[in-house]
N, CA and C atoms of all chains as a GROMACS GRO file, in nm:
protein
  621
    1MET      N    1   5.177  -1.363  -0.241
    1MET     CA    2   5.117  -1.234  -0.210
    1MET      C    3   5.204  -1.165  -0.104
    2LEU      N    4   5.231  -1.037  -0.128
    2LEU     CA    5   5.308  -0.960  -0.032
    2LEU      C    6   5.212  -0.880   0.055
    3LEU      N    7   5.233  -0.884   0.185
    3LEU     CA    8   5.143  -0.815   0.276
    3LEU      C    9   5.226  -0.753   0.387
    4ASP      N   10   5.244  -0.621   0.376
    4ASP     CA   11   5.312  -0.547   0.482
    4ASP      C   12   5.444  -0.612   0.523
    5GLY      N   13   5.523  -0.646   0.424
    5GLY     CA   14   5.654  -0.702   0.451
    5GLY      C   15   5.654  -0.853   0.468
    6LEU      N   16   5.536  -0.912   0.476
    6LEU     CA   17   5.527  -1.057   0.488
    6LEU      C   18   5.492  -1.115   0.352
    7THR      N   19   5.538  -1.232   0.326
    7THR     CA   20   5.499  -1.303   0.205
    7THR      C   21   5.407  -1.417   0.244
    8ILE      N   22   5.288  -1.417   0.189
    8ILE     CA   23   5.190  -1.520   0.219
    8ILE      C   24   5.192  -1.619   0.103
    9LEU      N   25   5.214  -1.743   0.136
    9LEU     CA   26   5.226  -1.845   0.032
    9LEU      C   27   5.122  -1.954   0.059
   10TYR      N   28   5.036  -1.976  -0.036
   10TYR     CA   29   4.933  -2.080  -0.021
   10TYR      C   30   4.973  -2.200  -0.104
   11HIS      N   31   4.986  -2.313  -0.037
   11HIS     CA   32   5.024  -2.437  -0.104
   11HIS      C   33   4.896  -2.514  -0.133
   12ARG      N   34   4.851  -2.508  -0.257
   12ARG     CA   35   4.720  -2.562  -0.292
   12ARG      C   36   4.705  -2.712  -0.261
   13PRO      N   37   4.804  -2.796  -0.294
   13PRO     CA   38   4.784  -2.940  -0.271
   13PRO      C   39   4.758  -2.975  -0.125
   14SER      N   40   4.828  -2.907  -0.033
   14SER     CA   41   4.811  -2.941   0.109
   14SER      C   42   4.709  -2.851   0.177
   15GLY      N   43   4.675  -2.740   0.114
   15GLY     CA   44   4.584  -2.646   0.176
   15GLY      C   45   4.649  -2.562   0.283
   16MET      N   46   4.780  -2.574   0.296
   16MET     CA   47   4.850  -2.500   0.401
   16MET      C   48   4.886  -2.359   0.354
   17THR      N   49   4.882  -2.268   0.448
   17THR     CA   50   4.924  -2.131   0.422
   17THR      C   51   5.051  -2.106   0.500
   18HIS      N   52   5.150  -2.052   0.434
   18HIS     CA   53   5.277  -2.024   0.498
   18HIS      C   54   5.300  -1.873   0.499
   19ILE      N   55   5.337  -1.823   0.612
   19ILE     CA   56   5.372  -1.681   0.624
   19ILE      C   57   5.524  -1.674   0.633
   20LEU      N   58   5.583  -1.607   0.538
   20LEU     CA   59   5.729  -1.601   0.529
   20LEU      C   60   5.777  -1.460   0.554
   21VAL      N   61   5.886  -1.450   0.623
   21VAL     CA   62   5.954  -1.322   0.636
   21VAL      C   63   6.093  -1.338   0.576
   22THR      N   64   6.152  -1.226   0.539
   22THR     CA   65   6.283  -1.230   0.480
   22THR      C   66   6.380  -1.301   0.573
   23PRO      N   67   6.467  -1.385   0.526
   23PRO     CA   68   6.506  -1.405   0.389
   23PRO      C   69   6.441  -1.527   0.321
   24ALA      N   70   6.337  -1.585   0.383
   24ALA     CA   71   6.279  -1.707   0.325
   24ALA      C   72   6.228  -1.685   0.182
   25PRO      N   73   6.155  -1.577   0.153
   25PRO     CA   74   6.110  -1.559   0.014
   25PRO      C   75   6.226  -1.547  -0.084
   26GLU      N   76   6.332  -1.481  -0.041
   26GLU     CA   77   6.446  -1.463  -0.129
   26GLU      C   78   6.516  -1.597  -0.154
   27ILE      N   79   6.519  -1.680  -0.052
   27ILE     CA   80   6.581  -1.813  -0.069
   27ILE      C   81   6.498  -1.898  -0.166
   28LEU      N   82   6.366  -1.893  -0.149
   28LEU     CA   83   6.280  -1.969  -0.241
   28LEU      C   84   6.296  -1.918  -0.384
   29ALA      N   85   6.308  -1.787  -0.397
   29ALA     CA   86   6.326  -1.730  -0.531
   29ALA      C   87   6.456  -1.778  -0.592
   30ALA      N   88   6.560  -1.783  -0.510
   30ALA     CA   89   6.689  -1.829  -0.560
   30ALA      C   90   6.684  -1.977  -0.598
   31LEU      N   91   6.606  -2.054  -0.525
   31LEU     CA   92   6.592  -2.196  -0.558
   31LEU      C   93   6.499  -2.217  -0.677
   32GLY      N   94   6.420  -2.115  -0.706
   32GLY     CA   95   6.329  -2.127  -0.819
   32GLY      C   96   6.401  -2.134  -0.951
   33ASP      N   97   6.524  -2.086  -0.955
   33ASP     CA   98   6.600  -2.090  -1.080
   33ASP      C   99   6.632  -2.234  -1.119
   34ALA      N  100   6.675  -2.310  -1.022
   34ALA     CA  101   6.713  -2.450  -1.044
   34ALA      C  102   6.748  -2.508  -0.907
   35PRO      N  103   6.743  -2.639  -0.892
   35PRO     CA  104   6.784  -2.698  -0.763
   35PRO      C  105   6.927  -2.658  -0.730
   36ALA      N  106   6.956  -2.654  -0.601
   36ALA     CA  107   7.091  -2.614  -0.560
   36ALA      C  108   7.122  -2.673  -0.424
   37ASP      N  109   7.250  -2.698  -0.402
   37ASP     CA  110   7.292  -2.736  -0.267
   37ASP      C  111   7.316  -2.607  -0.189
   38PRO      N  112   7.338  -2.617  -0.058
   38PRO     CA  113   7.351  -2.495   0.021
   38PRO      C  114   7.461  -2.401  -0.029
   39GLU      N  115   7.570  -2.458  -0.075
   39GLU     CA  116   7.680  -2.372  -0.123
   39GLU      C  117   7.638  -2.296  -0.248
   40GLU      N  118   7.575  -2.367  -0.341
   40GLU     CA  119   7.529  -2.302  -0.464
   40GLU      C  120   7.421  -2.198  -0.433
   41LEU      N  121   7.335  -2.232  -0.340
   41LEU     CA  122   7.228  -2.139  -0.300
   41LEU      C  123   7.290  -2.011  -0.245
   42LEU      N  124   7.388  -2.027  -0.158
   42LEU     CA  125   7.452  -1.909  -0.100
   42LEU      C  126   7.520  -1.826  -0.208
   43ARG      N  127   7.580  -1.895  -0.305
   43ARG     CA  128   7.645  -1.822  -0.414
   43ARG      C  129   7.543  -1.737  -0.492
   44ARG      N  130   7.428  -1.798  -0.519
   44ARG     CA  131   7.323  -1.725  -0.592
   44ARG      C  132   7.274  -1.604  -0.512
   45ILE      N  133   7.257  -1.627  -0.382
   45ILE     CA  134   7.208  -1.517  -0.299
   45ILE      C  135   7.309  -1.404  -0.296
   46CYS      N  136   7.436  -1.442  -0.288
   46CYS     CA  137   7.542  -1.340  -0.283
   46CYS      C  138   7.549  -1.261  -0.414
   47GLU      N  139   7.505  -1.323  -0.523
   47GLU     CA  140   7.503  -1.250  -0.651
   47GLU      C  141   7.401  -1.137  -0.647
   48ARG      N  142   7.297  -1.157  -0.570
   48ARG     CA  143   7.186  -1.062  -0.572
   48ARG      C  144   7.186  -0.967  -0.454
   49PHE      N  145   7.247  -1.009  -0.344
   49PHE     CA  146   7.236  -0.931  -0.222
   49PHE      C  147   7.371  -0.915  -0.154
   50GLU      N  148   7.376  -0.812  -0.073
   50GLU     CA  149   7.484  -0.802   0.025
   50GLU      C  150   7.437  -0.880   0.147
   51ILE      N  151   7.515  -0.980   0.183
   51ILE     CA  152   7.471  -1.068   0.290
   51ILE      C  153   7.508  -1.010   0.426
   52GLU      N  154   7.414  -1.020   0.517
   52GLU     CA  155   7.438  -0.976   0.654
   52GLU      C  156   7.414  -1.096   0.745
   53ALA      N  157   7.521  -1.154   0.790
   53ALA     CA  158   7.509  -1.269   0.881
   53ALA      C  159   7.645  -1.296   0.942
   54GLU      N  160   7.644  -1.342   1.066
   54GLU     CA  161   7.771  -1.376   1.130
   54GLU      C  162   7.834  -1.495   1.060
   55ASP      N  163   7.751  -1.593   1.033
   55ASP     CA  164   7.798  -1.712   0.963
   55ASP      C  165   7.694  -1.743   0.856
   56ALA      N  166   7.721  -1.698   0.734
   56ALA     CA  167   7.622  -1.708   0.626
   56ALA      C  168   7.585  -1.854   0.598
   57ALA      N  169   7.685  -1.941   0.595
   57ALA     CA  170   7.657  -2.082   0.564
   57ALA      C  171   7.566  -2.144   0.670
   58GLU      N  172   7.594  -2.112   0.795
   58GLU     CA  173   7.512  -2.166   0.904
   58GLU      C  174   7.371  -2.110   0.897
   59ALA      N  175   7.360  -1.982   0.865
   59ALA     CA  176   7.228  -1.919   0.856
   59ALA      C  177   7.148  -1.978   0.740
   60VAL      N  178   7.212  -2.000   0.628
   60VAL     CA  179   7.143  -2.060   0.513
   60VAL      C  180   7.096  -2.200   0.548
   61ALA      N  181   7.180  -2.274   0.616
   61ALA     CA  182   7.141  -2.410   0.656
   61ALA      C  183   7.020  -2.406   0.748
   62ALA      N  184   7.018  -2.309   0.838
   62ALA     CA  185   6.905  -2.297   0.930
   62ALA      C  186   6.778  -2.260   0.856
   63ARG      N  187   6.791  -2.167   0.761
   63ARG     CA  188   6.672  -2.126   0.684
   63ARG      C  189   6.621  -2.242   0.599
   64LEU      N  190   6.713  -2.318   0.541
   64LEU     CA  191   6.673  -2.434   0.460
   64LEU      C  192   6.601  -2.538   0.546
   65ALA      N  193   6.651  -2.556   0.666
   65ALA     CA  194   6.588  -2.653   0.756
   65ALA      C  195   6.444  -2.612   0.788
   66GLU      N  196   6.424  -2.481   0.806
   66GLU     CA  197   6.288  -2.433   0.832
   66GLU      C  198   6.198  -2.457   0.712
   67LEU      N  199   6.251  -2.425   0.596
   67LEU     CA  200   6.170  -2.442   0.475
   67LEU      C  201   6.142  -2.589   0.448
   68GLU      N  202   6.238  -2.674   0.481
   68GLU     CA  203   6.216  -2.817   0.463
   68GLU      C  204   6.109  -2.867   0.561
   69ALA      N  205   6.117  -2.818   0.684
   69ALA     CA  206   6.017  -2.859   0.785
   69ALA      C  207   5.877  -2.816   0.744
   70ALA      N  208   5.869  -2.703   0.676
   70ALA     CA  209   5.739  -2.653   0.631
   70ALA      C  210   5.694  -2.722   0.503
   71GLY      N  211   5.780  -2.802   0.445
   71GLY     CA  212   5.746  -2.872   0.322
   71GLY      C  213   5.762  -2.788   0.197
   72LEU      N  214   5.834  -2.678   0.210
   72LEU     CA  215   5.850  -2.588   0.095
   72LEU      C  216   5.974  -2.618   0.012
   73VAL      N  217   6.068  -2.689   0.069
   73VAL     CA  218   6.183  -2.736  -0.008
   73VAL      C  219   6.206  -2.882   0.032
   74ARG      N  220   6.272  -2.953  -0.053
   74ARG     CA  221   6.306  -3.091  -0.016
   74ARG      C  222   6.445  -3.125  -0.068
   75ARG      N  223   6.505  -3.218   0.003
   75ARG     CA  224   6.639  -3.261  -0.037
   75ARG      C  225   6.627  -3.349  -0.160
   76ALA      N  226   6.720  -3.331  -0.251
   76ALA     CA  227   6.719  -3.414  -0.372
   76ALA      C  228   6.772  -3.552  -0.338
   77MET      N  229   7.128  -0.519  -2.199
   77MET     CA  230   7.205  -0.417  -2.129
   77MET      C  231   7.325  -0.379  -2.212
   78SER      N  232   7.298  -0.340  -2.331
   78SER     CA  233   7.405  -0.309  -2.423
   78SER      C  234   7.477  -0.180  -2.386
   79ASP      N  235   7.410  -0.093  -2.309
   79ASP     CA  236   7.476   0.032  -2.271
   79ASP      C  237   7.554   0.018  -2.141
   80GLY      N  238   7.556  -0.103  -2.086
   80GLY     CA  239   7.635  -0.125  -1.966
   80GLY      C  240   7.565  -0.085  -1.839
   81GLN      N  241   7.442  -0.033  -1.850
   81GLN     CA  242   7.370   0.004  -1.730
   81GLN      C  243   7.269  -0.104  -1.694
   82GLU      N  244   7.260  -0.136  -1.566
   82GLU     CA  245   7.169  -0.240  -1.521
   82GLU      C  246   7.027  -0.186  -1.522
   83GLU      N  247   6.936  -0.258  -1.588
   83GLU     CA  248   6.797  -0.216  -1.588
   83GLU      C  249   6.739  -0.237  -1.449
   84GLN      N  250   6.656  -0.145  -1.407
   84GLN     CA  251   6.595  -0.154  -1.275
   84GLN      C  252   6.461  -0.226  -1.286
   85ASN      N  253   6.452  -0.338  -1.221
   85ASN     CA  254   6.326  -0.412  -1.214
   85ASN      C  255   6.278  -0.402  -1.071
   86PRO      N  256   6.160  -0.344  -1.050
   86PRO     CA  257   6.115  -0.324  -0.912
   86PRO      C  258   6.095  -0.454  -0.836
   87LEU      N  259   6.083  -0.565  -0.908
   87LEU     CA  260   6.061  -0.693  -0.840
   87LEU      C  261   6.192  -0.763  -0.806
   88VAL      N  262   6.299  -0.718  -0.865
   88VAL     CA  263   6.428  -0.781  -0.841
   88VAL      C  264   6.517  -0.683  -0.766
   89PRO      N  265   6.560  -0.718  -0.647
   89PRO     CA  266   6.642  -0.625  -0.570
   89PRO      C  267   6.772  -0.593  -0.641
   90SER      N  268   6.820  -0.475  -0.620
   90SER     CA  269   6.948  -0.440  -0.677
   90SER      C  270   7.057  -0.512  -0.600
   91ARG      N  271   7.176  -0.516  -0.658
   91ARG     CA  272   7.286  -0.588  -0.597
   91ARG      C  273   7.320  -0.533  -0.459
   92ARG      N  274   7.286  -0.407  -0.436
   92ARG     CA  275   7.326  -0.347  -0.310
   92ARG      C  276   7.227  -0.372  -0.197
   93THR      N  277   7.118  -0.435  -0.227
   93THR     CA  278   7.021  -0.464  -0.122
   93THR      C  279   7.083  -0.558  -0.019
   94VAL      N  280   7.064  -0.520   0.106
   94VAL     CA  281   7.120  -0.603   0.213
   94VAL      C  282   7.018  -0.707   0.253
   95LEU      N  283   7.062  -0.830   0.260
   95LEU     CA  284   6.973  -0.939   0.301
   95LEU      C  285   7.027  -0.997   0.431
   96ALA      N  286   6.948  -0.981   0.536
   96ALA     CA  287   6.988  -1.039   0.665
   96ALA      C  288   6.943  -1.184   0.668
   97LEU      N  289   7.037  -1.272   0.676
   97LEU     CA  290   7.003  -1.415   0.677
   97LEU      C  291   6.953  -1.461   0.812
   98GLY      N  292   6.975  -1.378   0.913
   98GLY     CA  293   6.923  -1.411   1.044
   98GLY      C  294   7.010  -1.506   1.121
   99ALA      N  295   6.977  -1.519   1.247
   99ALA     CA  296   7.052  -1.610   1.333
   99ALA      C  297   7.001  -1.751   1.314
  100ALA      N  298   7.082  -1.844   1.351
  100ALA     CA  299   7.043  -1.985   1.335
  100ALA      C  300   6.917  -2.016   1.412
  101ALA      N  301   6.899  -1.947   1.525
  101ALA     CA  302   6.783  -1.979   1.609
  101ALA      C  303   6.657  -1.903   1.568
  102ALA      N  304   6.670  -1.810   1.472
  102ALA     CA  305   6.553  -1.732   1.432
  102ALA      C  306   6.458  -1.820   1.351
  103SER      N  307   6.336  -1.771   1.333
  103SER     CA  308   6.240  -1.847   1.254
  103SER      C  309   6.178  -1.754   1.151
  104THR      N  310   6.170  -1.801   1.029
  104THR     CA  311   6.121  -1.715   0.922
  104THR      C  312   5.998  -1.773   0.852
  105VAL      N  313   5.949  -1.885   0.902
  105VAL     CA  314   5.833  -1.949   0.840
  105VAL      C  315   5.731  -1.984   0.947
  106VAL      N  316   5.609  -1.940   0.926
  106VAL     CA  317   5.498  -1.984   1.011
  106VAL      C  318   5.397  -2.052   0.921
  107THR      N  319   5.357  -2.171   0.957
  107THR     CA  320   5.264  -2.248   0.874
  107THR      C  321   5.128  -2.256   0.942
  108ILE      N  322   5.027  -2.222   0.865
  108ILE     CA  323   4.890  -2.231   0.916
  108ILE      C  324   4.825  -2.350   0.849
  109ARG      N  325   4.789  -2.447   0.929
  109ARG     CA  326   4.729  -2.566   0.871
  109ARG      C  327   4.585  -2.537   0.832
  110PRO      N  328   4.536  -2.608   0.731
  110PRO     CA  329   4.401  -2.578   0.682
  110PRO      C  330   4.295  -2.605   0.786
  111ALA      N  331   4.198  -2.513   0.793
  111ALA     CA  332   4.091  -2.529   0.890
  111ALA      C  333   4.015  -2.658   0.865
  112PHE      N  334   4.006  -2.696   0.737
  112PHE     CA  335   3.933  -2.818   0.704
  112PHE      C  336   3.998  -2.938   0.770
  113ALA      N  337   4.127  -2.944   0.766
  113ALA     CA  338   4.198  -3.058   0.824
  113ALA      C  339   4.175  -3.063   0.974
  114GLN      N  340   4.178  -2.944   1.038
  114GLN     CA  341   4.156  -2.942   1.182
  114GLN      C  342   4.015  -2.988   1.214
  115THR      N  343   3.920  -2.942   1.131
  115THR     CA  344   3.782  -2.982   1.153
  115THR      C  345   3.767  -3.132   1.138
  116ALA      N  346   3.828  -3.184   1.032
  116ALA     CA  347   3.820  -3.328   1.009
  116ALA      C  348   3.878  -3.403   1.127
  117GLY      N  349   3.990  -3.355   1.179
  117GLY     CA  350   4.053  -3.421   1.292
  117GLY      C  351   3.964  -3.418   1.415
  118SER      N  352   3.900  -3.302   1.441
  118SER     CA  353   3.819  -3.291   1.560
  118SER      C  354   3.693  -3.376   1.546
  119VAL      N  355   3.640  -3.386   1.424
  119VAL     CA  356   3.522  -3.469   1.404
  119VAL      C  357   3.554  -3.614   1.434
  120MET      N  358   3.669  -3.659   1.388
  120MET     CA  359   3.704  -3.798   1.408
  120MET      C  360   3.736  -3.828   1.555
  121ASN      N  361   3.765  -3.723   1.632
  121ASN     CA  362   3.799  -3.744   1.773
  121ASN      C  363   3.686  -3.707   1.869
  122CYS      N  364   3.574  -3.658   1.816
  122CYS     CA  365   3.463  -3.626   1.906
  122CYS      C  366   3.406  -3.757   1.962
  123GLN      N  367   3.316  -3.745   2.057
  123GLN     CA  368   3.272  -3.866   2.126
  123GLN      C  369   3.120  -3.878   2.129
  124ILE      N  370   3.074  -4.002   2.127
  124ILE     CA  371   2.931  -4.031   2.139
  124ILE      C  372   2.914  -4.135   2.250
  125PRO      N  373   2.862  -4.092   2.365
  125PRO     CA  374   2.837  -4.191   2.471
  125PRO      C  375   2.712  -4.272   2.438
  126ILE      N  376   2.715  -4.399   2.468
  126ILE     CA  377   2.598  -4.487   2.443
  126ILE      C  378   2.566  -4.563   2.571
  127PRO      N  379   2.458  -4.526   2.641
  127PRO     CA  380   2.374  -4.410   2.610
  127PRO      C  381   2.434  -4.282   2.666
  128ALA      N  382   2.364  -4.171   2.643
  128ALA     CA  383   2.414  -4.042   2.690
  128ALA      C  384   2.421  -4.042   2.842
  129SER      N  385   2.510  -3.958   2.893
  129SER     CA  386   2.520  -3.947   3.038
  129SER      C  387   2.383  -3.903   3.092
  130GLY      N  388   2.349  -3.952   3.207
  130GLY     CA  389   2.216  -3.927   3.260
  130GLY      C  390   2.124  -4.046   3.236
  131MET      N  391   2.168  -4.132   3.145
  131MET     CA  392   2.090  -4.254   3.119
  131MET      C  393   2.168  -4.376   3.165
  132GLY      N  394   2.267  -4.351   3.248
  132GLY     CA  395   2.351  -4.458   3.295
  132GLY      C  396   2.271  -4.572   3.357
  133GLY      N  397   2.315  -4.692   3.331
  133GLY     CA  398   2.247  -4.807   3.388
  133GLY      C  399   2.136  -4.860   3.300
  134GLN      N  400   2.094  -4.782   3.202
  134GLN     CA  401   1.990  -4.830   3.112
  134GLN      C  402   2.053  -4.906   2.996
  135MET      N  403   1.970  -4.973   2.920
  135MET     CA  404   2.021  -5.058   2.813
  135MET      C  405   1.972  -5.009   2.677
  136ILE      N  406   2.026  -5.068   2.573
  136ILE     CA  407   1.993  -5.027   2.437
  136ILE      C  408   1.918  -5.140   2.368
  137ALA      N  409   1.797  -5.113   2.325
  137ALA     CA  410   1.719  -5.215   2.254
  137ALA      C  411   1.769  -5.226   2.109
  138ALA      N  412   1.725  -5.331   2.043
  138ALA     CA  413   1.773  -5.356   1.907
  138ALA      C  414   1.741  -5.240   1.813
  139ASP      N  415   1.631  -5.170   1.840
  139ASP     CA  416   1.596  -5.058   1.752
  139ASP      C  417   1.668  -4.929   1.789
  140GLY      N  418   1.752  -4.937   1.891
  140GLY     CA  419   1.830  -4.819   1.931
  140GLY      C  420   1.766  -4.738   2.043
  141SER      N  421   1.650  -4.776   2.085
  141SER     CA  422   1.586  -4.701   2.194
  141SER      C  423   1.652  -4.738   2.327
  142VAL      N  424   1.639  -4.649   2.422
  142VAL     CA  425   1.697  -4.672   2.555
  142VAL      C  426   1.588  -4.733   2.643
  143VAL      N  427   1.620  -4.846   2.699
  143VAL     CA  428   1.520  -4.919   2.776
  143VAL      C  429   1.575  -4.949   2.915
  144PRO      N  430   1.487  -4.979   3.010
  144PRO     CA  431   1.534  -5.006   3.146
  144PRO      C  432   1.628  -5.127   3.151
  145SER      N  433   1.713  -5.124   3.248
  145SER     CA  434   1.805  -5.236   3.269
  145SER      C  435   1.725  -5.364   3.291
  146GLY      N  436   1.770  -5.469   3.231
  146GLY     CA  437   1.702  -5.598   3.248
  146GLY      C  438   1.601  -5.627   3.140
  147THR      N  439   1.579  -5.534   3.049
  147THR     CA  440   1.485  -5.558   2.940
  147THR      C  441   1.534  -5.672   2.853
  148PRO      N  442   1.453  -5.774   2.832
  148PRO     CA  443   1.496  -5.887   2.748
  148PRO      C  444   1.535  -5.842   2.608
  149GLY      N  445   1.642  -5.897   2.560
  149GLY     CA  446   1.688  -5.869   2.424
  149GLY      C  447   1.763  -5.738   2.409
  150ALA      N  448   1.773  -5.662   2.517
  150ALA     CA  449   1.845  -5.534   2.510
  150ALA      C  450   1.994  -5.556   2.539
  151PHE      N  451   2.071  -5.460   2.500
  151PHE     CA  452   2.216  -5.474   2.513
  151PHE      C  453   2.269  -5.375   2.618
  152PRO      N  454   2.375  -5.414   2.685
  152PRO     CA  455   2.429  -5.328   2.790
  152PRO      C  456   2.490  -5.200   2.732
  153PRO      N  457   2.496  -5.094   2.810
  153PRO     CA  458   2.559  -4.970   2.761
  153PRO      C  459   2.708  -4.993   2.739
  154LEU      N  460   2.764  -4.912   2.651
  154LEU     CA  461   2.909  -4.922   2.628
  154LEU      C  462   2.982  -4.863   2.747
  155MET      N  463   3.093  -4.925   2.780
  155MET     CA  464   3.168  -4.882   2.897
  155MET      C  465   3.234  -4.745   2.877
  156ARG      N  466   3.258  -4.712   2.752
  156ARG     CA  467   3.318  -4.580   2.725
  156ARG      C  468   3.256  -4.524   2.598
  157PRO      N  469   3.262  -4.390   2.582
  157PRO     CA  470   3.204  -4.330   2.461
  157PRO      C  471   3.281  -4.375   2.337
  158LEU      N  472   3.211  -4.381   2.225
  158LEU     CA  473   3.277  -4.409   2.097
  158LEU      C  474   3.338  -4.279   2.045
  159THR      N  475   3.453  -4.290   1.984
  159THR     CA  476   3.506  -4.172   1.915
  159THR      C  477   3.432  -4.156   1.783
  160GLY      N  478   3.447  -4.040   1.722
  160GLY     CA  479   3.384  -4.017   1.593
  160GLY      C  480   3.425  -4.121   1.491
  161GLU      N  481   3.552  -4.158   1.495
  161GLU     CA  482   3.602  -4.258   1.400
  161GLU      C  483   3.536  -4.393   1.424
  162GLU      N  484   3.523  -4.430   1.551
  162GLU     CA  485   3.459  -4.558   1.583
  162GLU      C  486   3.311  -4.556   1.545
  163ALA      N  487   3.246  -4.442   1.572
  163ALA     CA  488   3.104  -4.430   1.537
  163ALA      C  489   3.086  -4.439   1.386
  164LYS      N  490   3.177  -4.381   1.314
  164LYS     CA  491   3.170  -4.385   1.168
  164LYS      C  492   3.177  -4.530   1.120
  165ARG      N  493   3.271  -4.604   1.175
  165ARG     CA  494   3.285  -4.745   1.134
  165ARG      C  495   3.161  -4.825   1.172
  166LEU      N  496   3.109  -4.794   1.291
  166LEU     CA  497   2.989  -4.864   1.338
  166LEU      C  498   2.872  -4.840   1.243
  167LEU      N  499   2.854  -4.715   1.204
  167LEU     CA  500   2.742  -4.680   1.115
  167LEU      C  501   2.761  -4.736   0.975
  168GLN      N  502   2.883  -4.771   0.944
  168GLN     CA  503   2.910  -4.833   0.813
  168GLN      C  504   2.898  -4.985   0.820
  169GLY      N  505   2.857  -5.036   0.936
  169GLY     CA  506   2.837  -5.179   0.949
  169GLY      C  507   2.950  -5.251   1.021
  170GLY      N  508   3.046  -5.176   1.067
  170GLY     CA  509   3.157  -5.236   1.139
  170GLY      C  510   3.117  -5.276   1.280
  171THR      N  511   3.194  -5.364   1.337
  171THR     CA  512   3.165  -5.409   1.473
  171THR      C  513   3.287  -5.384   1.561
  172PRO      N  514   3.272  -5.300   1.666
  172PRO     CA  515   3.387  -5.273   1.753
  172PRO      C  516   3.436  -5.401   1.821
  173ALA      N  517   3.563  -5.401   1.856
  173ALA     CA  518   3.620  -5.517   1.923
  173ALA      C  519   3.544  -5.545   2.052
  174GLY      N  520   3.512  -5.671   2.075
  174GLY     CA  521   3.444  -5.709   2.198
  174GLY      C  522   3.294  -5.689   2.195
  175VAL      N  523   3.241  -5.646   2.082
  175VAL     CA  524   3.096  -5.623   2.070
  175VAL      C  525   3.042  -5.716   1.963
  176ASP      N  526   2.933  -5.787   1.995
  176ASP     CA  527   2.880  -5.877   1.891
  176ASP      C  528   2.800  -5.798   1.788
  177TYR      N  529   2.772  -5.864   1.678
  177TYR     CA  530   2.712  -5.794   1.563
  177TYR      C  531   2.577  -5.732   1.598
  178GLN      N  532   2.492  -5.807   1.669
  178GLN     CA  533   2.359  -5.755   1.699
  178GLN      C  534   2.365  -5.634   1.792
  179ALA      N  535   2.456  -5.642   1.888
  179ALA     CA  536   2.472  -5.527   1.978
  179ALA      C  537   2.523  -5.406   1.900
  180ALA      N  538   2.616  -5.431   1.808
  180ALA     CA  539   2.669  -5.321   1.728
  180ALA      C  540   2.559  -5.255   1.646
  181GLN      N  541   2.467  -5.336   1.594
  181GLN     CA  542   2.355  -5.281   1.518
  181GLN      C  543   2.264  -5.196   1.608
  182ALA      N  544   2.245  -5.244   1.730
  182ALA     CA  545   2.163  -5.169   1.825
  182ALA      C  546   2.228  -5.035   1.857
  183TYR      N  547   2.361  -5.035   1.877
  183TYR     CA  548   2.431  -4.910   1.907
  183TYR      C  549   2.426  -4.815   1.786
  184ALA      N  550   2.437  -4.873   1.667
  184ALA     CA  551   2.428  -4.790   1.546
  184ALA      C  552   2.289  -4.727   1.537
  185ASN      N  553   2.188  -4.806   1.569
  185ASN     CA  554   2.052  -4.752   1.566
  185ASN      C  555   2.034  -4.643   1.672
  186TYR      N  556   2.097  -4.662   1.786
  186TYR     CA  557   2.090  -4.559   1.890
  186TYR      C  558   2.147  -4.428   1.836
  187ILE      N  559   2.261  -4.438   1.770
  187ILE     CA  560   2.324  -4.317   1.717
  187ILE      C  561   2.232  -4.252   1.613
  188ARG      N  562   2.171  -4.333   1.529
  188ARG     CA  563   2.084  -4.278   1.423
  188ARG      C  564   1.961  -4.208   1.482
  189ARG      N  565   1.924  -4.246   1.602
  189ARG     CA  566   1.805  -4.186   1.665
  189ARG      C  567   1.838  -4.060   1.743
  190LEU      N  568   1.965  -4.026   1.752
  190LEU     CA  569   2.003  -3.909   1.830
  190LEU      C  570   1.935  -3.784   1.775
  191GLN      N  571   1.892  -3.700   1.865
  191GLN     CA  572   1.825  -3.576   1.829
  191GLN      C  573   1.903  -3.459   1.888
  192PRO      N  574   1.884  -3.339   1.834
  192PRO     CA  575   1.951  -3.222   1.893
  192PRO      C  576   1.922  -3.215   2.042
  193GLY      N  577   2.026  -3.191   2.117
  193GLY     CA  578   2.011  -3.185   2.263
  193GLY      C  579   2.057  -3.314   2.330
  194ASN      N  580   2.060  -3.424   2.254
  194ASN     CA  581   2.111  -3.550   2.309
  194ASN      C  582   2.263  -3.547   2.312
  195GLY      N  583   2.322  -3.607   2.415
  195GLY     CA  584   2.467  -3.616   2.419
  195GLY      C  585   2.521  -3.692   2.300
  196GLY      N  586   2.618  -3.635   2.232
  196GLY     CA  587   2.678  -3.701   2.115
  196GLY      C  588   2.613  -3.661   1.984
  197TYR      N  589   2.501  -3.585   1.991
  197TYR     CA  590   2.433  -3.551   1.866
  197TYR      C  591   2.520  -3.466   1.774
  198SER      N  592   2.589  -3.367   1.832
  198SER     CA  593   2.669  -3.279   1.747
  198SER      C  594   2.780  -3.358   1.680
  199CYS      N  595   2.834  -3.457   1.749
  199CYS     CA  596   2.936  -3.542   1.689
  199CYS      C  597   2.875  -3.622   1.575
  200TYR      N  598   2.757  -3.680   1.600
  200TYR     CA  599   2.689  -3.757   1.495
  200TYR      C  600   2.659  -3.668   1.375
  201ALA      N  601   2.609  -3.546   1.404
  201ALA     CA  602   2.576  -3.454   1.294
  201ALA      C  603   2.702  -3.423   1.213
  202SER      N  604   2.815  -3.410   1.280
  202SER     CA  605   2.938  -3.379   1.211
  202SER      C  606   2.982  -3.494   1.121
  203LEU      N  607   2.941  -3.613   1.160
  203LEU     CA  608   2.981  -3.731   1.082
  203LEU      C  609   2.895  -3.751   0.958
  204GLN      N  610   2.781  -3.685   0.954
  204GLN     CA  611   2.682  -3.715   0.850
  204GLN      C  612   2.740  -3.713   0.709
  205ASN      N  613   2.818  -3.610   0.679
  205ASN     CA  614   2.869  -3.602   0.542
  205ASN      C  615   3.004  -3.672   0.526
  206ARG      N  616   3.039  -3.751   0.627
  206ARG     CA  617   3.166  -3.825   0.618
  206ARG      C  618   3.140  -3.975   0.617
  207ILE      N  619   3.015  -4.011   0.614
  207ILE     CA  620   2.983  -4.154   0.618
  207ILE      C  621   2.948  -4.200   0.476
   0.00000   0.00000   0.00000
């Protein structure tokens, strides 16, 4: 659900609600296509967006770490 | 896209959309844990003093009533309140460490006799549908 720029994600099995701000929803969408490592993920994102970051790889790693901590992504 | 023009899908950003990946120290996810889980946690950690404060020094009879100190067959008060988890086990027939079976039954009966306004009643009430 989109709410005033925020993406609200309800994880039914855990009952947890996650509030996401960009770029987390976009990263999840990119991972929704198929599993990917950080390099592949960044490639997919670059296909869809103009990236704004000092160090894109570092930023993607940081965002993935957040999503992993929230239980929204996991390492294969 | 046979005409070479990209179809516009309002749900899919165009290639020119700028995506700020943010700084490494930024945070883009806030997780709200389910209220039910928090409630369950607090119920298991609530406390039931046996007997309630204000009845210190009195003892617990086998039927769970509070009786004067020295009453034959009565059991001494617990040195510390039971947590909700401990009370739950007690009410299920468990015996806390260091407590004999008959005393444990007396304490369980005490809990079952708790009424609104008694110390520990709200904790006991919260346990009702978890036992």
